[in-house]
PATI-626183 format. One record per atom (N, C-alpha, C, O): residue in one letter; x, y, z. Coordinates in steps of 0.05 Angstrom, whole numbers, plus 5000, padded with zeros to 4 digits. Layout:
BEGIN
aXYZ/...
***
This chain:
BEGIN
x623847043703/x624647323703/x623847463729/x621647413739/x625547613740/x625047743766/x624048023761/x625248183747/x621748083775/x620548353773/x621148493799/x620648403821/x622248743795/x622948893819/x620549043830/x618749123814/x620449073855/x618249223868/x618549523863/x620849623863/x616249663859/x616449953854/x617550093879/x617050003902/x618950303875/x620150443897/x617950603912/x615950693900/x618350643937/x616450773954/x616051063945/x613851163947/x618151203936/x617951483928/x616151513903/x614751713901/x616251323885/x614651333861/x611751313868/x610051453857/x611051123886/x608251093894/x607151343907/x604951433901/x608751463924/x607851713937/x607451933917/x605552093919/x609251943897/x608952153876/x606452113860/x605052313854/x605751863853/x603351813837/x600851883853/x598951993842/x600751803878/x598451873895/x598152173897/x595852273897/x600352313899/x600152603902/x598952723877/x597252903879/x599852633853/x598652733828/x595752673826/x594152833816/x594952433835/x592152353834/x590452543851/x588252633843/x591352613875/x589952783893/x589753063881/x587653203884/x591853163868/x591853423856/x589753433833/x588253633831/x589753223817/x587753213795/x584953213805/x583253353794/x584353063826/x581653053838/x580953333848/x578653423845/x582853463861/x582253733872/x581653933850/x579754093852/x583153923828/x582654093805/x579954043793/x578554233786/x579253783791/x576553713780/x574253823796/x572353933785/x574453793822/x572353903840/x572154203838/x569954323839/x574454333836/x574554623834/x573254723808/x571554903809/x573954593786/x572754663760/x569754613760/x568154773749/x568854393772/x566054333774/x564454553789/x562354633781/x565654643811/x564354843826/x564255113811/x562255253812/x566455173796/x566555423781/x564555423759/x563255623753/x564155193746/x562355173723/x559455123731/x557755133714/x558855073756/x556155023765/x554455273763/x555455493769/x551755243754/x549955473752/x549555613779/x548855853780/x549855463800/x549355573827/x551755713839/x551655813861/x554055713824/x556555823835/x556256113842/x556856203864/x555356263821/x555056563825/x553156623847/x553756803864/x550856483848/x548956533869/x550056473896/x549656613916/x551556243898/x552756163923/x554756373932/x555056433956/x556256473912/x558256673919/x556956923930/x557957053948/x554656993918/x553357233926/x552057203954/x551757403968/x551456953961/x550256913987/x552156984010/x551357034033/x554756994003/x556657054024/x556557354031/x557357434053/x555457524011/x555157814017/x552257884020/x550657734032/x551458114008/x548658204008/x546958023990/x547657993966/x544857904000/x543157723982/x542057873959/x541358113960/x541857733937/x540757843912/x538057703906/x538057463905/x535957863903/x533257743899/x531957873875/x532658093867/x529957733864/x528257843843/x525557913855/x524357753870/x524458143848/x521958233859/x520058303836/x520858353814/x517458293843/x515358363824/x513458553838/x512658513861/x512658763823/x510858963835/x507958853836/x506958743816/x506758883859/x504058793863/x502058973849/x502259223851/x500158853834/x498159013820/x495358913827/x494958683835/x493459093824/x490659023829/x489358963802/x489759113782/x487758753800/x486458693775/x483658583780/x482858523803/x482058573759/x479358473760/x479358173766/x480258013749/x478158093788/x478157813795/x475257713798/x474657523812/x473457853784/x470657773785/x470257493775/x471457413755/x468657333789/x468157063780/x466357073755/x464257203755/x467256923736/x465756923710/x465456643700/x466956463708/x463556603682/x463156343669/x464056383640/x462856543625/x466156243632/x467256283605/x466156073585/x465855833592/x465456163561/x464455983541/x465356073513/x465856313509/x465655883495/x466155953467/x463456003454/x461555843456/x463256223440/x460656313429/x460856373400/x463056423389/x458556373386/x458456433358/x456656673354/x454456693365/x457556863338/x456057113332/x454157063309/x455056973288/x451657133313/x449657093292/x448157353287/x447857523305/x447057393263/x445357613257/x442557553267/x441457333263/x441357743281/x438557713290/x436657703266/x434857543264/x437157893247/x435557903223/x437457893199/x439458043197/x436857723180/x438257713154/x436157643133/x434357483137/x436457763109/x434557733088/x435957663062/x437857803054/x434957453049/x435757403021/x433657533003/x431357453002/x434557732988/x432757882970/x432157712946/x433957622931/x429557662941/x428657512917/x426757672901/x425057822913/x426857652875/x424957802858/x422157692861/x421757442863/x420157862862/x417357772863/x415957782836/x413757702832/x417457892816/x416457902788/x418757812770/x421157822777/x418057712747/x420057622727/x420657852708/x418858012701/x423157862698/x423858062679/x426758122679/x428357992693/x427658312663/x430458382661/x431158592681/x429558782686/x433458562694/x434358762714/x435159012699/x437059012683/x433759232704/x434359492691/x436559642706/x438259762693/x436559642733/x438459792748/x439159652774/x437459522786/x441659692783/x442559612810/x443259872824/x445060022815/x441859942846/x441860212857/x443560232882/x443460442895/x445060032890/x446560042915/x449559982910/x450259872890/x451160072930/x454060012929/x454459752946/x453659742969/x455759562934/x456159312947/x457759352973/x459759492974/x456859222995/x458159243020/x457359483037/x458459523059/x455559643027/x454759893041/x452459833060/x451259623060/x451960033077/x449660013096/x447260123082/x447260343071/x445059973083/x442560063071/x440460083092/x440459933112/x438560263088/x436360303107/x433860163097/x433460143073/x432160083115/x429559963107/x428060153090/x427660393097/x427160053066/x425660223048/x427360333025/x426260433005/x430060303026/x431760393004/x431260232979/x430859992981/x431260362956/x431060222930/x433660092923/x435760212925/x433559832916/x435959682910/x436159582881/x438259602869/x433959482870/x433959382842/x431459482828/x429359532840/x431659532802/x429359592784/x429159362764/x431159302750/x426759242762/x426359012744/x424259072723/x421959102730/x424959092698/x423159102675/x420759282680/x418459212676/x421259522690/x419159702699/x417259792677/x414859812681/x418359842653/x416659942631/x414459742623/x412159822618/x415159492623/x413159282615/x410959272636/x408659242628/x411559292661/x409559282682/x407859542683/x405559532690/x409059762675/x407560012673/x405459982651/x403160072654/x406259862628/x404359822606/x402159632615/x399859662606/x402859432631/x400759242640/x398659392658/x396359332656/x399659582674/x397759732691/x395959892673/x393459912678/x397060022652/x395360182634/x393260002620/x390960082616/x394059752613/x392259572600/x389959502619/x387659492611/x390659442644/x388559372664/x386759612670/x384359572675/x387859852669/x386160092673/x384160112649/x381760182653/x385060052625/x383260062602/x381159852604/x378859902597/x381859612613/x379959392616/x377859472637/x375459412633/x378659602658/x376759692679/x374859902667/x372459892673/x375960092652/x374260292640/x372160172621/x369860252621/x372959972605/x371159832587/x369059682603/x366659692595/x369859552624/x367959402641/x365859592653/x363559522655/x366759822662/x364960022674/x362960122653/x360660172659/x363960172628/x362160262607/x360060052601/x357760122597/x360859802599/x358959582594/x356959562617/x354559512612/x357959602641/x356059592664/x354059822663/x351659782668/x354960052655/x353060282653/x350860222633/x348560282638/x351560112610/x349560042589/x347659822599/x345259842596/x348859622612/x347159402622/x345259502644/x343059402646/x346259682661/x344659792682/x342259952671/x339959932681/x342760112650/x340560262638/x338460082626/x336060122629/x339459872612/x337559682600/x335959532621/x333559482618/x337259462643/x335959322664/x333759492677/x331559402682/x334459752682/x332459932694/x330059972674/x327759992683/x330659982649/x328560012629/x326659772629/x324259802628/x327859532632/x326259292632/x324559272658/x322359162658/x325659382679/x324059392704/x321559562700/x319359472708/x321859792688/x319459972682/x317459832664/x315059842669/x318459712642/x316759572623/x315359342636/x313059282630/x316759202653/x315658962666/x313359042684/x311358902686/x313559272698/x311459372715/x308959442699/x306659432709/x309359522674/x307159602656/x306159362640/x304359382623/x307259122646/x306558872633/x306958892602/x305558772587/x309059042595/x309659062567/x311958872559/x311758742538/x314058862576/x316358682570/x315758392578/x314358342597/x316958212563/x316557932569/x318457852592/x320357992598/x317857632605/x319457522627/x322257462617/x324157512631/x322557342593/x325157272582/x326857512578/x329257502583/x325757732567/x327257972562/x328258092588/x330458192590/x326458092608/x327258202634/x329458042647/x331458152657/x329257772646/x331357602657/x334057642643/x336157652656/x333957682617/x336457722602/x337757992610/x340258002613/x336158192613/x337158452621/x338358442650/x340458562655/x337058302668/x338058282695/x340658122695/x342558202710/x340857912680/x343357752679/x345657922667/x347857902678/x345158072646/x347258242635/x348258452654/x350658512655/x346358562670/x347158752691/x348958632712/x350958742719/x348158392722/x349758262742/x352458182732/x354558202746/x352558082706/x355058012694/x356858262691/x359358242694/x355658492685/x357158742682/x358458822709/x360758912709/x356958792731/x358058852757/x360358672764/x362458762774/x360058412757/x362258222763/x364758282746/x366958262755/x364258372721/x366458432703/x367958672714/x370458682712/x366558872725/x367959102737/x369659022760/x371859112763/x368558852778/x370058762801/x372558602793/x374658632805/x372258442772/x374558282762/x376658472751/x379058442755/x375758672736/x377658862724/x379059022746/x381459082743/x377659092767/x378859232789/x380959062803/x383159162810/x380358802807/x382258622819/x384758592801/x386958592811/x384358562775/x386558542757/x388358792757/x390858772756/x387059022759/x388559272761/x390159282787/x392559362787/x388959192809/x390359192834/x392859002833/x394959072843/x392458772821/x394758582818/x396958702801/x399258672807/x396158842780/x398058962762/x399659182777/x402059212773/x398259332795/x399659532810/x401559412831/x403759512836/x400759182842/x402459042861/x404958952847/x407258992857/x404658832823/x406958742808/x408758982800/x411158962800/x407359212794/x408859452788/x410559542811/x412959612808/x409459522835/x410959592859/x413359402863/x415459492872/x412959152857/x415058952860/x417358992840/x419458872844/x416959142819/x419159192801/x421359352814/x423659352804/x420759492835/x422759632852/x423259462876/x421459442894/x425559332878/x426259162901/x427359342923/x429359472919/x425959352946/x426759522968/x427959362991/x427459122993/x429559493007/x430759373031/x428659333052/x427459533061/x428059083061/x426059043082/x427059103110/x425459153128/x429759093113/x430959153139/x433459333135/x434459363113/x434359463156/x436859613155/x439159423162/x438959263179/x441359463147/x443659293152/x445659323129/x445359493111/x447659153130/x449759163109/x448958963087/x448258733092/x449159063062/x448458903039/x451058793027/x453058933026/x450958543018/x453358423006/x453558462976/x452758662965/x454758262964/x455158272935/x452558252920/x450758112928/x452358402897/x450058372880/x450358112864/x452158092848/x448657922869/x448857662857/x447657662829/x448157472813/x446157862822/x445057902795/x445558182787/x444958372802/x446658222763/x447358492754/x445558582731/x443958432721/x445858832724/x444158962703/x444258802677/x446358712668/x441858762665/x441558632640/x440858332642/x440158212622/x441058222666/x440357932669/x437357902673/x436058072685/x436357672664/x433557612667/x433157452693/x434657262698/x431257532709/x430657392734/x427857282733/x426057392720/x427457072748/x424756942750/x423756972778/x425256942797/x421257032781/x420057092807/x420556862827/x420056622821/x421656932850/x421956752873/x423756502867/x423356292879/x425556532848/x427156302841/x430156342845/x431756152842/x431056582852/x433856632856/x434256872875/x432357022880/x436656892886/x437357092906/x438757322891/x440657282876/x437857572896/x439057802884/x441457902901/x443457982890/x441157902927/x443158002946/x442257922974/x440057832978/x444157962993/x443457893021/x444058133039/x446158253036/x442158183057/x442458403077/x442758273104/x441158093112/x444658363120/x445058263147/x445058493167/x446458693163/x443458463187/x443358663209/x445658603228/x446058383236/x447058813236/x449358783254/x448958933280/x450558903299/x446859093283/x446359233308/x443359253312/x441959403298/x442259103332/x443658923350/x444458663337/x443858613314/x445958503353/x446958243343/x446558033364/x446158103387/x446657783356/x446157563375/x448657393378/x450057323359/x449257323404/x451557153410/x450356893422/x448856903441/x451256663411/x450056403419/x452256233431/x454456203419/x451656103453/x453555913465/x451955683477/x449455703480/x453255463484/x451855223494/x452755153522/x455055193529/x450855053537/x451354953564/x450554663565/x448554583552/x451954503581/x450954233586/x448354253602/x447754453614/x446854043601/x444254043615/x444654103645/x443054233657/x446854003657/x447454053685/x448154343689/x447154473708/x449854453672/x450654733675/x448254913672/x447955113686/x446454843653/x444155003648/x442355013673/x441355233680/x441954793686/x440254783710/x441454943732/x440055083747/x444154923736/x445455083757/x445255383751/x444755533770/x445755463726/x445555743719/x442755853723/x442356073733/x440755693715/x437955773718/x437255813747/x435856003755/x438255633764/x437655643792/x438955893805/x437756023822/x441355963796/x442756203807/x441256463800/x440756633817/x440356483774/x438956723766/x436156743778/x435256963783/x434856523782/x432256533794/x432456613824/x430556733834/x434656543836/x435056603865/x435756903869/x435257013890/x436757033848/x437657313851/x436957453825/x438757513808/x434457523821/x433557633795/x434257933793/x434058043771/x434958063815/x435458353814/x438258423805/x438758653799/x440058233805/x442858283798/x443158313768/x442258133753/x444358533759/x444858563730/x446958373720/x448858313735/x446558283696/x448458093684/x449658233659/x448258313642/x452258243658/x453658343635/x455458123623/x455657903635/x456558183601/x458257983588/x460858113580/x460858333568/x463057973585/x465658063575/x466257883551/x466357643553/x466558013528/x466957873503/x469757923493/x470558143489/x471257703488/x473957723477/x473857673447/x473057453439/x474557873431/x474457853402/x476757683392/x478657633406/x476657593366/x478857433355/x481557573356/x483557433357/x481657843356/x484157983357/x485158033386/x487158163390/x483657933406/x484357963434/x483158193448/x483258203473/x481858383434/x480558603447/x478158513463/x476858313456/x477658653485/x475558573503/x473258783502/x473759023504/x470858683499/x468458853501/x466858783525/x466658543532/x465758983538/x463858933560/x461159043551/x460859283548/x459258873547/x456658953536/x454358873554/x454458673569/x452259043553/x449758973567/x448058793550/x447958823525/x446558613562/x444558453548/x442258633541/x441358793557/x441158593516/x438558703510/x436458493515/x434158553520/x437158243512/x435358013518/x437057763520/x439257753509/x435957573534/x437357313537/x435257093540/x433357123556/x435456883525/x433556663528/x434956403520/x436956403507/x433756183529/x434855923524/x433055773504/x430755833501/x434355593489/x432755433470/x430755263486/x430955223510/x428755173471/x426555033484/x426854733486/x425054583492/x429254633479/x429854353481/x432854303484/x434454473477/x433454063494/x436253983497/x437053823472/x435553653463/x439353893460/x440253743436/x440753453443/x442353393462/x439553273429/x440052993434/x442752903424/x443752693433/x444053053407/x446652983396/x448853053416/x450852903419/x448653293429/x450753393446/x449953413475/x451653473492/x447453373482/x446453403509/x446953683520/x447653713543/x446653883503/x447154163510/x444654323504/x442954253488/x444454553517/x442354743512/x443555003501/x445555103512/x442455103479/x443555353467/x442355593482/x439955613488/x444155783488/x443456033501/x443856253481/x445956273469/x441856423478/x441956643459/x441956913474/x440256963491/x444057073469/x444357333482/x444557553461/x446157533443/x442857753464/x442857973444/x444258213456/x443958283480/x445958343440/x447458573448/x447058813429/x446658763405/x447159063439/x446759293422/x448759313399/x448159383377/x451359243405/x453459243385/x453559513370/x453759523346/x453559733386/x453460003374/x455960053357/x455760173336/x458259963367/x460760003352/x461159803329/x463159823314/x459359613327/x459459413305/x462059263304/x463059203283/x463059193328/x465559033329/x464958733329/x466658573323/x462458663335/x461658383333/x460458333305/x458558463297/x461758153290/x460958103263/x459657823261/x460857633271/x457357803249/x456057543245/x458057343232/x459357403212/x458157103245/x459956893235/x462456863252/x463656653251/x463157063268/x465457053285/x465056853308/x462856813318/x467356733317/x467356583342/x468856753362/x471056853357/x467656783386/x468756943407/x468656793433/x467356583435/x470056903453/x469756793480/x467956983496/x468357223496/x465956873509/x464057033525/x464256953554/x464256713561/x464557153571/x464657103600/x462257243613/x461957493611/x460557093626/x458257213639/x459057323666/x460157173682/x458457573671/x459157713695/x456657773711/x454857913701/x456457673735/x454057723751/x454857923774/x456557863790/x453558153774/x454158353794/x456358543785/x457158543762/x457358703804/x459358903797/x462158773796/x462658593811/x463958873779/x466658773778/x468158803804/x467659003818/x469758603812/x471258603837/x474258633831/x475458463816/x475558843842/x478358883839/x479758783864/x478858823886/x482058643860/x483558543883/x486458513876/x487258503853/x488158503897/x491058463893/x491558173887/x490457993899/x493358123868/x494157853861/x497257843860/x498558033852/x498357613868/x501257573868/x501857293857/x500057123857/x504257253847/x504956983837/x505056783860/x505856853883/x504256543855/x504356343876/x507156283885/x507656183907/x509156343867/x511956293874/x512956473896/x514956423909/x511456693902/x512256873923/x511156803950/x511756943970/x509656583952/x508456503977/x510256323993/x511756163982/x510056354019/x511356164038/x509256094060/x507356244064/x509855874074/x507855784095/x509355674118/x511455534116/x508355734142/x509355614166/x506955534184/x504655524174/x507455474209/x505355374226/x503255594232/x501055524241/x503855844226/x501956064231/x500356134206/x498456294208/x501056014183/x499556074159/x501356164136/x503756114136/x500156304117/x501656394094/x502756674098/x501656844112/x505056714085/x506356984086/x508057024061/x508456834046/x509057264058/x510857324036/x512857534046/x512457654067/x514957574030/x516957784037/x516758014017/x516557973993/x516758254028/x516558494012/x519158654016/x520258674038/x520258763994/x522558943995/x521659223996/x520359313977/x522259374017/x521359654020/x523159844005/x525059753992/x522660094007/x524260303993/x527160324002/x528860423988/x527660214026/x530460214037/x531859954030/x533959904041/x530659784013/x531859524005/x532059334029/x533959184031/x530159364048/x530159184071/x527659004069/x525559094061/x528058754075/x525858554073/x523958584096/x524758604119/x521358584089/x519258584109/x517458334106/x516658274083/x516858204127/x515057974126/x512158074128/x511458244144/x510457964110/x507558044109/x505857794112/x506057604096/x504257784133/x502257574136/x499857624118/x498957854116/x498857414106/x496857444085/x494257294091/x494157084104/x492057414082/x489457284080/x488957234051/x488757424035/x488756984043/x488556914015/x485756864006/x483956804021/x485356913979/x482756863967/x483056633947/x484356433952/x481756663924/x481756453903/x484456453888/x485956643889/x484856233874/x487156203856/x486156243828/x484156123820/x487556413813/x486856463785/x489256403768/x491156553766/x489256163755/x491556073740/x493956033758/x493755883777/x496156173753/x498556153769/x498656383790/x500656413804/x496456543792/x496456773810/x494656713834/x492656563832/x495356833856/x493956803881/x492657073889/x493957273891/x489957063893/x488557303903/x489157343932/x488957163948/x489957593939/x490557663967/x488457853977/x488058073966/x486957763997/x484757934008/x485758134028/x484558344032/x488058074042/x489058254062/x492058204066/x492957974065/x493558414071/x496458384077/x498258524056/x500558574062/x497158584033/x498758724012/x497058933999/x494558934001/x498359123986/x496959323970/x498459373944/x500859303942/x497059473925/x498259533899/x500659703902/x500559903917/x502859633889/x505359783890/x507459653907/x509859713904/x506659473926/x508659323941/x510359153922/x509359063901/x512859093931/x514658933914/x515158673930/x516558673950/x514058453919/x514358193933/x516658043920/x517158063896/x518057883936/x520357723926/x519157473912/x517657323924/x519957433888/x519057203873/x521256993868/x520756773860/x523757073874/x526056893872/x528056973893/x529057203893/x528856783910/x530856833931/x529656843958/x530856943977/x527156733962/x525856733988/x527556594009/x527656674032/x528956374000/x530356204020/x532856344031/x534056244050/x533656564019/x536156704027/x535656934046/x537557054056/x533056994052/x532557234067/x530757174091/x529556964093/x530657364109/x528757354131/x527957644137/x528957834126/x526057674156/x525057944163/x527358114172/x528858044190/x527658354159/x529758544166/x532358514150/x534158674154/x532558324132/x534958284116/x535258514096/x533358584082/x537758614093/x538458804072/x539058654047/x540658474047/x537858734024/x538158584000/x538758773976/x538259013978/x539658653955/x539758773929/x537558643912/x537258403913/x536158803897/x533858693882/x533758793854/x534759003847/x532458633837/x531858703809/x528958653804/x527858453812/x527658853790/x524858833784/x524358663759/x525658713738/x522558473760/x521858313737/x518858363731/x517258423748/x518158333705/x515458363697/x513958103699/x515057893695/x511358113705/x509757863707/x509657733679/x509457863659/x509657473679/x509457323654/x506557333644/x504757333660/x506257333618/x503557333606/x502257073610/x503456863605/x499657083619/x498156833623/x497056733597/x495756523596/
***
């Protein structure tokens, strides 16, 4: 079978259609590319994103996770046995040292006091009689009328009477102490929790907890340092003992407190389990925002807070002369600013010289501009760290 060769015009037509399709494909690719709009804009006035420069606290701090503890807490226990007659506090309220909290079987202990008073009166009466008889025997003995045995018996009864009075006095004192213990008082000021024993229940001395009081002002914050960190921190504070130390405390809800230390001390040994040293810091906690049991972040601040300008690292550029950035002025004209840099904090760069708060630095589009370029700009907010 003979196959004819394709005609030249058909080949040319197919090649032409192929080239047209390739051209359309490249055109659509360019139109759909994310960089198309930006490239198009580059042909006119450059469009950039700017961020306003702000000053913030860049003080060097040591951050630690800390636990809030009560400096003083008391488990109230009965010192006498008996039935609870009254509960005198509102659960969850603040109580002052010396406030009456519970009354325990007071009538029975009052009766015991009266009984001991009667025993003391009886002992004193017996002593008075024994003393008179003893003095009588002394007189008779001097006159050689009383026998030695009678004198000795009178002397012994007198001495026993004195001992009986002392014993009765001691018993009365103990009865009064127990009577005082029938009123359970707050030994410290603080917030009292739930009443663990209510009216009508029988309690046994020193065998159960009636309620718990926790002091919240002042309060203690505890955190741990490795043995190496502890030695470094100790060396720093010993070298500069005159500098005040404060703490920035971040609460669980994100609020920040800046508190003065009332005292600070380290544990007297390194934990063999964690190789850390516990540091205890006491704070006035006047507003009572630190609650025992909370976990917080504590930042130790040495010296006065330092404010400085910070910018995103994305706004930095570098050449053979050092670091610089571009600022858009009020006339929408780009200005080059040479910078003296400080520390890096997260994604932000501390600027020691070259910028001031309120300047607008370019954070996107640096490659499209140079000093003196007229631009269109949009302000963006800094991202949350």
